[in-house]
N, C-alpha and C positions, 0 to 999 in steps of 0.2 A: 320386560314389560316397556310399551310404550307411554311415557307420560302424556299428560290429559292437555295440555300445552301442544305437543306436537305432535298428538291424534287431530287435533282441531286444525293446527297449520296443513298438515298432512291430506287432511279430508277436503279442505279448503282448494288448493292443491289439484287434488285429482276431479273434483267437482267442476271448478275452472277450464281444466283441459277438456272434461266429456263434453261441456257445451261448447265449447270453442271448434271440436270436432264435429258434432252433431249438426252448429250451425252453418256448416260447409255443407250440408244437404239438404236441410230444410229452414224455410223462414222462418225462424223464434220470436221475432219480431209480436205476432199476435199471440203468441203461446207464453213467452217469456217473463211476463207479470208475475203469474203465480209463484213462480220459484223463488220471488224478494222471500215469502212466506216459510216455503219449502226449506231453502236450504239453512236459515235460523232453524226449525224446527231439527234439522236434521243435526245442524253442531251442538245442539240442545241432549240429541242423545250421545254425541261424542262424550261431552261432560255430562253426562250420566253414567257410562261405563268407565269415567278416568280413571276410579280407583279410590277418592276420598271418599271417607265415610259420607258426608253432605251433599255428595253426587246425586242418591238416586230420589234427592228433591227435584232435579232437574225430568225427570220420567212424565208427569204429568202434563206440564209445558213442552215437552218434547212429542208425546201425543196429540198435544191439542194443536199447535202448530203445523205440524207436519201433514196431520189430518184436515185442517184448511185449505191449507194449500192444493192439498190432493183433490178435495172436492170443489176448488175453484178450477184447478186447472182440467179437470174431468167437463166441468161446465160451460170454461172457453173453449175445449177440443167438441162440444157437441152442442154448443150452442144455447143450451137450455139452461138459462140462470134463474128461471122460473124455479126448478126444482127445488132452489133453496127454501121453498115455502115448505118443505119435510128434511131436508139434507141437512140442515142442523139437530137433527137427532141423533146423525153419525158421530156428534161430540160428544156425546153421552158416552158411547161405545168408546171414543178415543179418551176418556176420563178414565174408564173402566179398564182398558186396556194401560194405561200409565199406572193404575194402581193398582193392577197384579204385580207389574215390571217392579214397582215399588218396594211392595208386600216382597218379591223373589229377591230383592238385590239385600232387602233387609232382614229374610228370613221369618215374615210376620206374616202366617198363614191367614191369620182374620182380613189383614188387607187383600189378601188374594181373592177371598172369599167376599168381600166387600165390591172389590173389582169384577168376580162375576155375574153378580146382584145388577151393577151398574150398567154391565152391557147388556144384559138382559134385558134391561127396562128399557134401554135406548134403542136395541133390535125391533123389539115388540112396538116402540113408539115409531120405528123407521117406517115399519111394514106396516100400520093402520094409516099414518098420515100419508105415507106414499100412496096406498091404493085409495083414499079419500082426495086428493088431487087430482091422481090423474085420471082417476074413472071421474066422480064427479064435477071438478072443476075445468082441469083441462081437456078432458076428453078424449084425450092420445093411450091410452089404455093396450087398444088392441096393435094400433101401428107404433106407438112410440120406443126410445128406447128400454125405458124402463118395463114394460111388459116385455118383452119379446127377451130382455138378457139379467135385466138387475133384478128384477123381483123375484123372479123364480131362482136365480144363485141366493140371493137373500132369504128366501124360505126356505131354503136345503140348509144355509149355516144357521138358521135358528133352529131347525130341526134338531141338526146336530149338536149345537150347543145343548137344546135341553135335554137331551139324551144323555150326554154326558157332565153335564153341571149337578154338582151335588147342592148349588147356592137354592135351587129353587126348590129340591126336595125340603130343606130345613126350612 
């Protein structure tokens, strides 16, 4: 088994090399700054799985940082920073995922149930807020990225989650 320190250092080398490779083909200067948030989040995932008993406590910060970075990266790519008006609800989903991960690592079923409920609340909030802002405020529902790609996928994911979840029935 790889030690936590070795895994962290190895992961840094892999990420640095991958960024150097990708930068040969596309300009990263415009897209690079969210990685200053994503990479520490990924490093926290490495610490989460380092094997130490206390390491499960890194699960929620890992999912939060990584999610914030990914949300910001998607906003940089699409140029739609106004989506932060509702994208913040995805941080609830991140906390739920981190809670489930922590519950699995600690073998605590109640944490997994709580995490499922947090995810459900986050997804429902995302759907409601995104619909409100995209239709009523931004007026970009039909022609916007949300209307053509993200919203249908989120609805499908929400439906599958509700169908599979024990948490909502309790």
